[in-house]
N, C-alpha and C positions, 0 to 999 in steps of 0.2 A: 847344202849343195851350192856350188858357185853360181852366180847369176848368169855368167857367160856360157856355162855348160847346161843350164836349165832350159833356156830357150835356144833351139837350134836354128830355126828360120821362120819367118812369117809365111803363111800359106795364102797365096793370092789366086783365087778362082773367081768365077762370075758370082757364085753364091756368097763367098766371103767379101767380095767387093761391095755387094748390095747391102750386106749387114753392117759395113763400116759407117753408113749413114746413121745407124741406130747406136753407134758407139760400141759395136762388138767386133772383135778382132780374133783371127784364127792363127795359132802358132803351132809349129811342130816342136815337141818338147822331148826331153830325155825320158827314157823308159822308166827310170827310177824317180822321176820328179813327182811331187805331190801338189795339191792345190795351193797349199801355203807357200811352197817353193816358187810356184809360178807367180803368185801374187807379189811376193818380195822381189822377184826378178823384173817384173813389169814396172814396179815402183823405182827400182834402181836404174834400169836401162832407159826408160822412157819418161820418168818423172811424173807419172800419173797414177793415181790410186785406182785399183781394180775393185769394182763392187762385187762381182760374182765371177767365179771360175768354174767352168764345166769341162770335164776331161772325157775324151773319147779314145778308146783303144781300137784302132783299125787293124783287123787281122790281115795276114799275108794273103795275097791273091795268087792262086795256083791254077794251072790248067794242064791237061794232058796233051802231049804232042805225039808225033808219029811213033807207032809201035808201043804205045802205053808208057813211054817215059814221062816223068814228072818234071815240069819246068816251073820254077817259081818266078813270077813276074815282079812282085813287090814284097819287101820285108814287112814285118810288123811295125806299125807306126803309132805313136801316141800323140794325140792332138789336144789342144786346149782352146776352148772358146771363152775369151775374156771379155766381160762387159765392164766398160769404164764408168766411173761415177759421173753423174750429170751429163751423160752422153758426150763426153769430151772426145775430140778427135786427135789422132796422132798420125805421124807418118811411120808405118811399121818398118820401113826400110832404113830409117835414120835412127841411130842409137845415140843417146845423150853422151857427151864427153865426160870422162871420169875426172873428178876433182882432185883425186889423190895421185895424179900422174906425175912421176918423177922425171926430171930432165937428165 
């Protein structure tokens, strides 16, 4: 799987911001991505080795509205909690420039 399609976006919430002090970062990832794909993508995009990757599959949230119709508020989302080696810090919004960029 391509590194740029594996990680969709970083997730920045209060909880994930607090975990960044411990070298843990939360990313939304592709539904077909594996732990190994995420580990390689973090190495390629941010230049830092990942020590541990945990994957969470968040189900879609649904609720009933007027007259029993079903309204889906959020689709299924797959998240990865990545722990960096030696508690290294990165800026999750800044991606490292590609060295093989052609002019």
